[in-house]
Every structure is written in structure tokens, then in C-alpha cells.
N, C-alpha and C positions, 0 to 999 in steps of 0.2 A: 198301415199297421204300426203300432208303437212297441218299443222294446221294454223289457222289465224295469229298466232303470228310470223310465219316464212316465210311469203310471200315476194318475191323479187319484187321491183318496176320495172315495164316494162321499164321505162325510163333508168334504169341502164343497160339494154341490149344495148340500143342505145349508151350510153356513153362508154360501154366496146368495142364495135366494132369501135368506133371513136378513142378511146385510152384507154387501160386498166388502165394506171396510172390516167387518168382523172376520170375514174369510181371509183377507189379506193379513190382518194382525196375527191370526193363528197359523196360517200356512206359508206366509212369506217372512214375517218378522218373528215367528215362533214364540209368540206371546200367549200366555194362558193364566187365567185366574179362575177360581171356582167359587160359586155362590150356592145358596141352598137349592136352587133349581137344577144346576148342573150336577150337584152332589146327589140329589134324588134320582136324576136321570142315570147317573153312573151306577148307582146301586141297582136300579132296575135292569140295566144291561148285564151287570155282573150276575144277577140272579138268573137271567135268561140263559146266559152262557154256561153257568155252573152245573146245571142239571145234566144228568146222563142222557145220551141218546137212547131212544126207547122205541119199542114197537107196540102198536095197539091194533085192534082188528081193522084191517084195511088201510093202515097208515104207518109209515116209518118217520120218526121225528129226529132230526139232526140239529144240534145246537152249535153256535159259534163257528159256522162254516166259512172258511176263507174263499173269496171269489175274485175273479178278475176278467177283464175283457181287453185283449190286445187290439181289437178293432176300434173300440172306443177310447182305449188308453185309461181304463179305470180299474181300481182294485179296492177291496174292502172286506167286510165280514158280515154275514147274515146272522141275526140273533137266532132265528129258528127257520128251518126249511122243512116243510112237510112233503113227503113223497107218498102219494096215494096209489093204491093198487090199480085204480082205473087210469093211471098214467099222468094224472095232474101233479104238477109241482107247485107248491104254494109257499112263497117266502113270507115271513111274519116279522115285522119290525116293532120293537117295544118303545113306547114314548111315555114320558112322565105325566104330561098334562091332558089336554083334550084336543079334538080336531080344531084346526086353525083356518083362518081365512086365506092364507097363502098356501102354495103347493110344495113347500120345501120338503115336508115329510114324504109326500107322494113321490116326488122326484128321487129322493134317496132310496125308497123301496123299489121303484121301477128300475133304477140304475142297477140294483142288486139282481133284479130279474133278468135284465139284459146280459149281465155277466153270466148268470146261470144258463141262459139260452145258448150263449156261445160255448160254454163248457160242456153242456149236455147235448147240444145239437137238436133241441126241440123248442116249440113255442110255449110260452107261459102267458096265460091270458089275464091273470089277476093275482093279487096277494092281499095281505091284511095289515093294518096298523092297529096295535093294541095300545090303548091309552089308559094309563094307570088311574087317572082321575075318574074315568067312566067305568073302568074295569070290564070293558068289553071291546070286541074287535070292530073296526070299520073296514069294510071291503073296499079295495081299490082296483079299478079296471085299467089295465095297461093299454089304453087306446092310442091312436096315432098322435093325437095332440100331446099326450103326456110323454110318449117316446121322443117326439121332436123336442119337447122342452128339456129332456135329459141331454140330448145331443147339443142343443144350443147352450145350455148352462155349462156343460163340460168344456165347450170351446171357450166360453168367457173366462172360466176359472183357469184354464191352461194359459190363456193370454196374460192373465194377471200374474200367474206364477212365473211365466217366461220373462215378462218385463220387470217384475219385482216392484210394481207400482202399487202403493196403498192408496185407495180412494180417499178423498177428503171426508171429514166428519159431517154428518147431517143429523141434527138432534130430532128424534121423533119419540116422544115420551113413552108410548105403549111398547115400542120396541127396545129403546135404549135403557129404560129404567129396569127392565128385567134381564139385561145383558150382564154377564159376569165380568166383561171387559170394560165396563163403563169408566172405571177409574184410569185405566190405561188409555182408553180412547179419548176421553175428555171432550165429548161432543158439544157440551154447553159452552165450555171455555173457548174452544176453537171457533164456535159459531160467533161469539162476541168479538173474538180477535179478527175474524174475517169481516165482521160487520164494521169494525173501526177502520180497517183498511179500505173497505168499499166506500165508507163515508169520506175518508181523506181523498181518495181518488176522484170522487164526485166533486168535492169542493175544489180540487186542483183543476179539473177540467172546466168548471164554471169560471174560475178565476182567469184561466187562459183564454176562454171565449170572450170574457169581458175586455181583456187587454186587446184582443184582435179587433173587436167591434168598436172600441172606444174612439171618440173624436180626438185627434191629436191636440186640439186646442184645450182639452180638459186637463192636460198635464201641466 
């Protein structure tokens, strides 16, 4: 069990799966910059949280609900949680874009569900991701594979936060060019810098090998 002072933000799991270096910059070095993508995402979350809690036939809707799990050591906030009269509890996470190839958004949503399970004492089978670009929900099943991925990711993030180590930059155009932290991260510059260092070390090793293998009569 973890204590209240050592809970990891659920959002850090999403950042870690998108890019471990981005996660460390935000949650270890406390760095942040906003671009149009993060601004649009922030506005979506604010709208999701701003609405009043409401009741509809067969359903109670709660917005901006804080959640935590002392077992997993996680805390965060659900955009929307639906409490159905048939007993189902359905968390809904709002995202700006569209479904992605990686599972970062699914892990974030499932982590919220695991917190709700611990708080409410019941099983939650699935939730939904609402993508603003498509304007509709994508159902997410909280199977064993996804639950295990939440646990593994939480462990990796906790180790990163404990050691305070920021992973090296790795430039990947589709990921990095959309990241609001690209100017702070400098993945292209650091790649070339590391490339020069690697080139120098390679030349140095080659020169040393030549000296060792050289015929003494050559000198």
C-alpha cells in the first residue's frame, strides 16, 4: 500500500507511454509548454468538467470526479463517470484528436477505472474514450492485458520519479513534431550531438586498435 504523499498522477502513465522522456520532463523536471494541440485538449477537459452533475432516466452523470488507489499508488481525476441504475459504472475520458496506434489513452482510462474499483468495491468492465475529431465514443474493454499494462506502466513511472532520471532524447518525427515540449527536449540537436560523440569514440577505438596491431618496424 502507498501513502497519500507518494501517489503517482494517472496522467503520467499516459505521458510515459507516449514518450518516457516527455513524462520525465513534465513530472521530474517540472517543464511545460503549450501548443495548439495541448490547448485544444485543455479546453475539451475544461468543458467536460464544467458541466453540472445531472440525472437522466437510468443514469447519474458525475463530472470532474477525483479518484485514487492506494493499492496501485495512483491518483487523478475522471472527466465523466456514469452511474447506471443496473449497477454499471462507466468512466469516460475526453480526448482532442482520434484513436491512436499506441495504448496510452486506454491505459489512462483503465487506471481511472482501477481507482474507482478500489473506491467503490466493485468491478468495472469497460469505459469510453470520446475523441473530439470524430465526435463519438470508442468503447474500451478493461481486460487482463490492459490491466497488466497499467500496473507495469505505473511501476516504470514510479522508478523514473524515484531515480529522477530523464531518458535521452530519441527523435521520432510523428511523435516529436506534435509534442509541445520539442523546443525544451531538443531531440534533433541531441541526436546530432550524440552522433558526433559516437563518431569520435569509433575513430578513437579504431586508432587504438591500429596502434596495438601495428608492426613495431613501421614506426
